[in-house]
TITI-195406 format. One record per residue (C-alpha): chain; residue number from 1; x, y, z. Coordinates in Angstrom, 1 decimal. Each point is the difference from the previous one (the first is absolute). Layout:
% residues N
chaine,num,px,py,pz
A,NUM,X,Y,Z
...
% end
This chain:
% residues 505
chaine,num,px,py,pz
A,1,126.7,-16.3,26.9
A,2,-3.0,-2.2,0.5
A,3,-2.3,3.0,-0.2
A,4,1.6,1.0,-3.3
A,5,-0.6,-3.4,-1.4
A,6,-3.6,0.0,1.1
A,7,-0.6,3.4,-1.4
A,8,1.5,-1.0,-3.3
A,9,-2.1,-3.1,-0.1
A,10,-3.1,2.0,0.7
A,11,0.8,2.5,-2.8
A,12,0.7,-2.8,-2.4
A,13,-3.2,-1.8,0.9
A,14,-2.0,3.2,-0.4
A,15,1.5,0.6,-3.4
A,16,-0.8,-3.5,-1.2
A,17,-3.5,0.3,1.3
A,18,-0.5,3.3,-1.9
A,19,1.3,-1.5,-3.2
A,20,-2.3,-3.0,0.4
A,21,-3.1,2.2,0.7
A,22,0.8,2.2,-3.0
A,23,0.2,-3.0,-2.3
A,24,-3.3,-1.3,1.3
A,25,-1.7,3.4,-0.5
A,26,1.3,0.2,-3.6
A,27,-1.5,-3.4,-0.7
A,28,-3.4,1.1,1.4
A,29,0.0,3.2,-2.0
A,30,0.7,-2.0,-3.2
A,31,-2.9,-2.4,0.8
A,32,-2.4,2.9,0.6
A,33,1.0,1.6,-3.3
A,34,-0.7,-3.2,-1.8
A,35,-3.4,-0.3,1.7
A,36,-0.9,3.5,-0.9
A,37,1.0,-0.5,-3.6
A,38,-2.1,-3.1,-0.2
A,39,-3.0,1.7,1.5
A,40,0.4,3.0,-2.3
A,41,0.0,-2.3,-3.0
A,42,-3.0,-1.9,1.2
A,43,-1.9,3.3,0.6
A,44,0.9,1.2,-3.5
A,45,-1.3,-3.3,-1.5
A,46,-3.2,0.2,2.0
A,47,-0.5,3.6,-1.1
A,48,0.4,-1.0,-3.6
A,49,-2.6,-2.7,0.4
A,50,-2.4,2.4,1.6
A,51,0.5,2.5,-2.7
A,52,-0.6,-2.6,-2.7
A,53,-3.1,-1.2,1.8
A,54,-1.3,3.6,0.4
A,55,0.6,0.6,-3.7
A,56,-2.0,-3.1,-0.8
A,57,-2.9,1.0,2.3
A,58,0.1,3.6,-1.4
A,59,-0.2,-1.4,-3.5
A,60,-2.9,-2.2,1.0
A,61,-1.9,2.8,1.7
A,62,0.6,2.2,-3.0
A,63,-1.4,-2.7,-2.3
A,64,-3.1,-0.5,2.1
A,65,-0.5,3.8,0.1
A,66,0.2,0.1,-3.8
A,67,-2.5,-2.9,-0.2
A,68,-2.4,1.7,2.4
A,69,0.3,3.3,-1.9
A,70,-0.7,-1.7,-3.2
A,71,-3.0,-1.8,1.5
A,72,-1.3,3.3,1.5
A,73,0.4,1.7,-3.4
A,74,-2.0,-2.8,-1.6
A,75,-2.8,0.4,2.6
A,76,0.0,3.8,-0.5
A,77,-0.2,-0.5,-3.7
A,78,-2.9,-2.4,0.3
A,79,-1.8,2.4,2.4
A,80,0.5,2.9,-2.4
A,81,-1.4,-2.2,-2.8
A,82,-3.1,-0.7,2.1
A,83,-0.4,3.6,0.9
A,84,0.2,1.0,-3.6
A,85,-2.6,-2.6,-0.9
A,86,-2.4,1.3,2.8
A,87,0.7,3.6,-1.1
A,88,-1.1,-1.0,-3.5
A,89,-3.1,-1.7,1.3
A,90,-0.8,3.1,2.2
A,91,0.4,2.3,-3.0
A,92,-2.3,-2.2,-2.0
A,93,-2.6,-0.1,2.8
A,94,0.2,3.8,0.4
A,95,-0.6,0.4,-3.7
A,96,-3.1,-2.3,0.3
A,97,-1.3,2.0,3.0
A,98,0.5,3.2,-1.9
A,99,-2.0,-1.4,-2.9
A,100,-2.7,-1.2,2.4
A,101,-0.2,3.4,1.6
A,102,-0.4,1.6,-3.4
A,103,-2.8,-2.5,-0.7
A,104,-1.7,0.8,3.3
A,105,0.2,3.7,-0.6
A,106,-1.5,-0.4,-3.5
A,107,-2.9,-2.0,1.6
A,108,-0.5,2.6,2.7
A,109,-0.2,2.7,-2.6
A,110,-2.5,-2.1,-2.0
A,111,-2.1,-0.6,3.2
A,112,0.1,3.7,0.8
A,113,-1.1,0.8,-3.5
A,114,-2.9,-2.5,0.3
A,115,-1.0,1.5,3.3
A,116,0.0,3.4,-1.5
A,117,-2.2,-1.2,-2.8
A,118,-2.3,-1.7,2.4
A,119,-0.3,3.1,2.1
A,120,-0.9,2.0,-3.1
A,121,-2.6,-2.6,-1.0
A,122,-1.4,0.0,3.5
A,123,-0.3,3.8,0.0
A,124,-1.7,-0.1,-3.4
A,125,-2.4,-2.7,1.2
A,126,-0.9,2.0,3.1
A,127,-0.4,3.1,-2.0
A,128,-2.3,-1.8,-2.5
A,129,-2.0,-1.5,2.9
A,130,-0.3,3.4,1.6
A,131,-1.2,1.5,-3.3
A,132,-2.6,-2.7,-0.6
A,133,-1.4,-0.4,3.5
A,134,0.9,3.3,1.6
A,135,1.6,-1.9,2.9
A,136,3.5,-0.7,1.1
A,137,1.4,-3.6,0.3
A,138,-0.5,0.0,3.8
A,139,-3.5,1.4,-0.3
A,140,-0.9,-2.5,-2.7
A,141,1.3,-2.9,2.2
A,142,-1.9,1.2,3.0
A,143,-3.2,0.5,-2.0
A,144,0.4,-3.5,-1.5
A,145,0.6,-1.5,3.5
A,146,-3.0,1.7,1.4
A,147,-2.2,-1.2,-2.8
A,148,1.1,-3.6,0.4
A,149,-0.2,0.3,3.7
A,150,-3.6,1.3,-0.1
A,151,-1.1,-2.5,-2.6
A,152,1.5,-3.0,1.7
A,153,0.2,1.1,3.7
A,154,-2.0,-3.0,1.2
A,155,2.1,-2.5,-2.0
A,156,3.2,1.6,1.2
A,157,-1.1,-0.1,3.7
A,158,-0.9,-3.7,-0.3
A,159,3.3,-0.7,-1.7
A,160,2.0,1.8,2.6
A,161,-1.9,-1.6,2.9
A,162,0.4,-3.4,-1.6
A,163,3.8,0.6,-0.6
A,164,0.5,1.2,3.6
A,165,-2.0,-3.0,1.4
A,166,1.9,-2.5,-2.1
A,167,3.4,1.6,0.8
A,168,-0.7,0.2,3.7
A,169,-1.1,-3.6,0.2
A,170,3.0,-1.0,-2.0
A,171,2.4,2.0,2.1
A,172,-1.6,-1.3,3.2
A,173,0.3,-3.6,-1.3
A,174,3.6,0.5,-1.0
A,175,0.9,1.6,3.3
A,176,-1.7,-2.9,1.8
A,177,2.1,-2.4,-2.0
A,178,3.2,1.8,0.7
A,179,-0.6,0.2,3.7
A,180,-1.2,-3.7,0.2
A,181,3.1,-1.2,-1.9
A,182,2.3,2.0,2.3
A,183,-1.6,-1.2,3.2
A,184,-0.2,-3.6,-1.2
A,185,3.7,0.0,-0.9
A,186,1.0,1.4,3.4
A,187,-1.1,-1.4,3.4
A,188,1.6,1.0,3.3
A,189,-0.8,-0.7,3.6
A,190,-1.0,2.9,2.2
A,191,1.0,0.4,3.6
A,192,-1.9,2.5,2.1
A,193,2.1,1.6,2.7
A,194,-1.3,1.6,3.2
A,195,1.4,2.8,2.0
A,196,1.5,-2.2,2.8
A,197,2.7,-2.6,0.3
A,198,0.0,-2.6,2.8
A,199,3.4,-0.8,1.5
A,200,0.0,-3.3,2.0
A,201,2.2,-0.1,3.1
A,202,1.9,-3.1,1.1
A,203,-0.9,0.8,3.6
A,204,-2.7,2.1,1.6
A,205,2.4,1.3,2.6
A,206,2.1,1.8,-2.7
A,207,-2.8,2.6,-0.3
A,208,1.3,1.6,3.2
A,209,3.4,0.5,-1.5
A,210,-1.5,1.5,-3.2
A,211,-2.1,2.4,2.1
A,212,3.0,0.9,2.3
A,213,0.1,2.0,3.2
A,214,-2.9,2.5,-0.1
A,215,-0.5,-0.9,-3.7
A,216,3.2,1.6,-1.2
A,217,0.9,-2.9,-2.4
A,218,-3.4,-0.1,-1.7
A,219,0.0,3.8,-0.3
A,220,3.5,-0.1,-1.6
A,221,-1.2,-2.7,-2.4
A,222,-3.1,2.0,-1.1
A,223,2.1,3.1,-0.4
A,224,2.7,-1.7,-2.0
A,225,-2.4,-1.9,-2.3
A,226,-3.0,2.3,-0.3
A,227,-2.5,-2.8,0.7
A,228,-2.2,-0.9,3.0
A,229,0.6,-3.1,2.1
A,230,-3.1,-1.6,1.6
A,231,1.3,-2.2,2.8
A,232,-3.1,-1.4,1.8
A,233,-2.3,-0.8,-3.0
A,234,1.2,-3.6,-0.6
A,235,1.7,-2.4,2.4
A,236,3.5,-1.0,-1.1
A,237,0.1,2.6,-2.7
A,238,0.4,3.7,-0.7
A,239,-2.1,1.8,-2.6
A,240,1.9,2.5,-2.1
A,241,-2.5,2.6,-1.3
A,242,0.6,2.5,-2.9
A,243,-1.5,0.9,-3.4
A,244,3.6,-0.2,-1.4
A,245,1.0,-3.6,-0.6
A,246,3.6,1.2,-0.6
A,247,0.3,1.3,3.6
A,248,-1.8,-3.1,1.4
A,249,2.5,-2.2,-1.7
A,250,2.9,2.0,1.4
A,251,-1.5,-0.2,3.5
A,252,-0.6,-3.8,-0.4
A,253,3.7,-0.6,-1.0
A,254,1.3,2.3,2.7
A,255,-2.2,-1.8,2.7
A,256,1.2,-3.4,-1.3
A,257,3.6,1.1,0.4
A,258,-0.5,1.3,3.5
A,259,-1.9,-3.1,1.2
A,260,2.8,-2.2,-1.5
A,261,2.7,2.0,1.6
A,262,-1.8,0.3,3.4
A,263,1.5,3.4,0.8
A,264,-2.8,2.5,-0.3
A,265,0.8,3.6,0.9
A,266,-0.3,3.3,-1.8
A,267,3.6,0.0,-1.4
A,268,-0.4,-3.6,-1.3
A,269,-3.4,0.9,-1.4
A,270,1.4,2.8,-2.2
A,271,2.7,-2.4,-1.2
A,272,-2.5,-2.7,-0.9
A,273,-2.3,2.4,-1.8
A,274,2.9,1.3,-2.1
A,275,1.1,-3.5,-0.9
A,276,-3.7,-0.8,-0.9
A,277,-0.1,3.0,-2.3
A,278,3.2,-1.1,-1.8
A,279,-1.4,-3.5,-0.4
A,280,-3.3,1.2,-1.3
A,281,1.8,2.3,-2.5
A,282,1.9,-3.0,-1.4
A,283,-3.2,-2.0,-0.2
A,284,-1.9,2.8,-1.8
A,285,2.7,0.1,-2.7
A,286,-0.3,-3.8,-0.5
A,287,-3.8,0.2,-0.1
A,288,0.2,2.8,-2.6
A,289,2.4,-1.9,-2.2
A,290,-2.3,-3.0,0.1
A,291,-3.0,2.1,-0.9
A,292,1.7,1.6,-3.1
A,293,1.4,-3.4,-1.0
A,294,-3.5,-1.5,0.2
A,295,-1.5,2.5,-2.4
A,296,3.1,0.1,-2.3
A,297,1.2,3.5,0.6
A,298,3.8,0.4,0.4
A,299,0.8,3.7,-0.7
A,300,-1.4,1.7,3.1
A,301,2.4,2.0,2.2
A,302,0.9,-1.8,3.3
A,303,-1.6,2.8,2.0
A,304,-3.3,-0.7,-1.6
A,305,0.4,-3.8,0.5
A,306,0.7,0.7,3.7
A,307,-3.2,2.0,0.3
A,308,-1.9,-2.7,-1.8
A,309,1.2,-2.4,2.7
A,310,-1.3,2.3,2.6
A,311,-3.5,-0.2,-1.5
A,312,0.0,-3.7,1.2
A,313,-0.5,1.5,3.4
A,314,-2.8,2.3,-1.0
A,315,-3.7,-0.9,-0.3
A,316,-3.0,1.7,-1.6
A,317,-3.3,-1.1,1.4
A,318,1.6,-3.3,1.1
A,319,1.7,-0.6,-3.4
A,320,3.8,-0.2,-0.1
A,321,1.0,2.9,-2.2
A,322,3.0,-1.8,-1.7
A,323,-2.1,-3.0,-0.8
A,324,-2.6,2.3,-1.4
A,325,2.7,1.8,-2.1
A,326,1.5,-3.2,-1.4
A,327,-3.5,-1.3,-0.9
A,328,-0.7,3.3,-1.7
A,329,3.2,-0.2,-2.0
A,330,-0.9,-3.5,-1.3
A,331,-3.6,1.0,-0.9
A,332,1.0,3.3,-1.5
A,333,2.6,-1.7,-2.2
A,334,-2.5,-2.5,-1.3
A,335,-2.6,2.7,-0.7
A,336,2.6,2.1,-1.8
A,337,1.1,-2.9,-2.1
A,338,-3.7,-0.8,-1.0
A,339,-0.4,3.7,-1.0
A,340,3.4,0.2,-1.8
A,341,1.2,2.7,2.4
A,342,3.4,0.5,1.6
A,343,0.2,-3.0,2.4
A,344,3.2,1.1,1.8
A,345,-1.5,3.5,0.8
A,346,-3.2,-1.5,1.2
A,347,1.7,-2.6,2.2
A,348,2.4,2.5,1.5
A,349,-2.7,2.6,0.6
A,350,-2.1,-2.6,1.8
A,351,2.9,-1.3,2.1
A,352,1.0,3.4,1.3
A,353,-3.5,1.6,0.1
A,354,-0.1,-0.1,3.8
A,355,3.7,0.6,0.6
A,356,-0.9,3.2,1.9
A,357,-1.6,-2.1,2.8
A,358,3.5,-1.2,1.0
A,359,0.6,3.5,1.5
A,360,-3.4,1.7,0.2
A,361,-0.1,-0.5,3.8
A,362,3.3,1.9,0.3
A,363,-0.6,2.8,-2.5
A,364,-3.0,2.2,-0.6
A,365,-1.9,-0.4,-3.3
A,366,-2.1,-2.5,-1.8
A,367,1.7,-3.3,-0.9
A,368,-0.6,0.9,-3.7
A,369,1.9,3.3,0.2
A,370,2.7,-1.6,2.2
A,371,0.4,-2.8,-2.5
A,372,0.4,2.4,-2.9
A,373,2.7,1.9,1.9
A,374,1.9,-3.2,0.8
A,375,-0.2,-1.3,-3.6
A,376,1.2,3.3,-1.4
A,377,2.8,0.2,2.6
A,378,1.4,-3.4,-1.1
A,379,-0.3,0.7,-3.7
A,380,-3.0,-2.2,-0.9
A,381,-1.3,0.5,-3.5
A,382,-2.7,2.6,-0.3
A,383,-2.3,-2.5,-1.8
A,384,0.0,-2.2,3.1
A,385,-0.9,3.0,2.2
A,386,-2.8,0.9,-2.4
A,387,-1.3,-3.5,0.2
A,388,-0.1,-0.2,3.8
A,389,-1.1,3.5,1.0
A,390,-3.7,-0.3,-1.0
A,391,-1.0,-3.2,1.8
A,392,-2.0,2.0,2.5
A,393,-1.2,2.6,-2.6
A,394,2.1,2.7,1.7
A,395,1.6,0.9,-3.4
A,396,-1.4,-0.2,-3.6
A,397,0.8,-3.2,-1.9
A,398,3.1,0.8,-2.1
A,399,0.3,-3.3,-1.9
A,400,-1.8,-3.2,-0.8
A,401,2.2,-1.9,2.5
A,402,-1.4,2.3,2.7
A,403,-3.5,-1.5,-0.6
A,404,1.5,-3.5,0.2
A,405,1.7,0.7,3.3
A,406,-3.3,1.4,1.5
A,407,-1.9,-3.0,-1.3
A,408,2.5,-2.4,1.5
A,409,-0.2,1.9,3.3
A,410,-3.8,-0.4,0.1
A,411,0.1,-3.7,-1.0
A,412,2.7,-0.9,2.6
A,413,-1.8,1.9,2.8
A,414,-3.4,-1.3,-0.8
A,415,0.9,-3.7,-0.3
A,416,-1.8,-2.2,2.6
A,417,2.2,-0.4,3.1
A,418,2.5,2.7,-1.1
A,419,-1.0,2.5,2.6
A,420,-1.5,-0.5,3.4
A,421,-0.4,3.1,2.0
A,422,-3.0,-1.7,1.7
A,423,-3.3,1.7,-0.8
A,424,-0.6,1.0,3.6
A,425,3.4,1.7,0.4
A,426,-0.4,1.7,-3.4
A,427,-3.5,1.4,0.7
A,428,1.0,1.0,3.5
A,429,3.0,2.0,-1.3
A,430,-2.2,1.8,-2.5
A,431,-2.6,0.8,2.7
A,432,2.6,1.3,2.4
A,433,1.4,2.3,-2.7
A,434,-3.4,1.4,-0.8
A,435,-0.9,0.3,3.7
A,436,3.0,2.2,0.8
A,437,-0.8,2.3,-2.9
A,438,-3.7,0.3,0.9
A,439,0.8,1.1,3.5
A,440,1.4,3.3,-1.2
A,441,-2.5,2.9,-0.1
A,442,-1.1,1.1,-3.4
A,443,0.5,-3.4,-1.7
A,444,-2.9,-0.9,-2.2
A,445,1.1,-3.5,-1.1
A,446,3.2,-2.1,-0.2
A,447,0.9,-3.0,-2.1
A,448,3.0,-2.4,0.4
A,449,0.9,-1.0,-3.6
A,450,2.9,-1.8,-1.8
A,451,-0.1,-2.9,2.5
A,452,0.5,2.4,2.9
A,453,3.0,1.8,-1.6
A,454,-2.0,3.3,-0.4
A,455,-2.5,1.8,2.1
A,456,-2.2,2.6,-1.7
A,457,-1.7,2.4,2.3
A,458,-2.8,2.3,-1.3
A,459,-0.6,3.1,2.1
A,460,-2.8,2.5,0.2
A,461,1.3,3.1,-1.8
A,462,-2.0,2.4,2.2
A,463,1.6,-1.3,3.1
A,464,3.5,-0.8,-1.2
A,465,2.0,2.5,-2.0
A,466,3.1,-0.8,-2.1
A,467,2.5,0.7,2.7
A,468,-1.9,-2.2,2.5
A,469,-0.1,-2.8,-2.6
A,470,3.8,0.0,-0.2
A,471,0.2,-0.2,3.8
A,472,-2.7,-2.7,0.2
A,473,2.0,-2.2,-2.5
A,474,3.1,0.3,2.2
A,475,-2.0,-0.7,3.2
A,476,-1.8,-3.0,-1.4
A,477,3.3,-1.5,-1.3
A,478,1.6,0.5,3.5
A,479,-2.9,-1.8,1.7
A,480,0.1,-2.9,-2.5
A,481,3.7,-0.3,0.5
A,482,-0.2,0.0,3.8
A,483,-3.2,-2.1,0.5
A,484,0.1,-2.7,-2.8
A,485,2.5,-2.6,-1.1
A,486,0.2,-0.5,-3.7
A,487,2.6,-1.0,-2.7
A,488,1.4,2.5,-2.4
A,489,-1.5,3.5,-0.3
A,490,-3.5,1.5,0.1
A,491,-0.8,3.1,-2.0
A,492,-2.4,2.5,1.7
A,493,-1.9,2.1,-2.6
A,494,-2.3,2.7,1.4
A,495,-2.4,1.3,-2.7
A,496,-1.8,3.3,0.3
A,497,-2.5,0.7,-2.8
A,498,-2.0,3.2,-0.5
A,499,-3.0,0.1,-2.4
A,500,-1.9,3.1,-0.9
A,501,-3.6,-0.8,-1.2
A,502,-2.7,2.4,-1.2
A,503,-3.2,-0.5,-1.8
A,504,-1.4,2.1,-2.9
A,505,-3.7,0.3,0.2
% end
């Protein structure tokens, strides 16, 4: 019985709980429906607001578009109006030009007609002259000239002589004034450079390291730099000897680096020489830029500027080539200005006239020919090449500026103190050249000319034929190259002259 009561209570409690839960769920559903309705209404209201706002913005954009379209139409209308006005002006101008052309054609026709009449009159005059004198116009002119010449020959000769004398004196006086003005306006110090550089050592004992075991270090240095090191000539110093100041400077910088580092061996020597070459390349560019800035030339290619910097390390008879070129540029510019010539062409031609000397020890050929090739390679104006190529009379003078460059070259080289290839060394080099040539059999006489740049050898034609003359030129050049030290290049010219003489009795 108790079990039945408990079961009944359990069933009753479950039913009541079910009814209570169902009632609660119904309330929750009603609440959610109210929330959903409320959210839906709010969303609809928001959507209406957005639609209204979008319509307002669309209306505003449409209005702005209409305004812009109206403004653009106004601009187009104004532009069309201006174009119509210009078209009218052009039409009027074309009409004027057509009228002018008609007037010109009428005048041309009138001129041609006058020329025809003049030709007819000229022919009539010639025919009348020929009828009266029996001579043509050219024959009459020649006869008149001969008569006047015969009658006044002495007066004409005096007049011509007087004119030539006066003009020559005037030209010499004017040339002297121009040169004097140019030299007075420009003054530059000259530094004569020798063929050696002295490198002072901090310690005499370091010479042993530089020489190395069995001389391997000094040989490596000479091989890498291309110069000669004289160790025992001066205490506490090493003499670097070479005709090429560029190589001497590389050797000096490399030696300075090696002494500072303290480790002197063949591998380190090659490294130091390479670093010295890079340093000297940067320095030559700086020197070249300073030179072109000094003379006021700023449009040369950087390759030409670099080569100009290398000229700082070249000398000609003791004169620094870059210093000589810069001085020439100043003097040539002043002379050109006095003569109303092209100053820019004269200055540039003078500045680059010796540019071939920057590479003439590396490439065969005269420095003039090498310079012309370099300037053409880097697109230098032909007028500048014409101005520089004649400064040694190797080529004909192509312009007035060429004469100015040559004059500036002579003036710069001839100034007191400019060049110092001591007289003893200069004469000895010329004597050595002539001595080598005179030792060959069949040589009649030899002359070292052009400051030792050319050797002219005259041979006896009965003893030396044409083929032997070619061989002799090559043999003399080889001996000069092997026995003498000299800057630049020496031209050996063997001359064989045959003369046939007979007497009519």
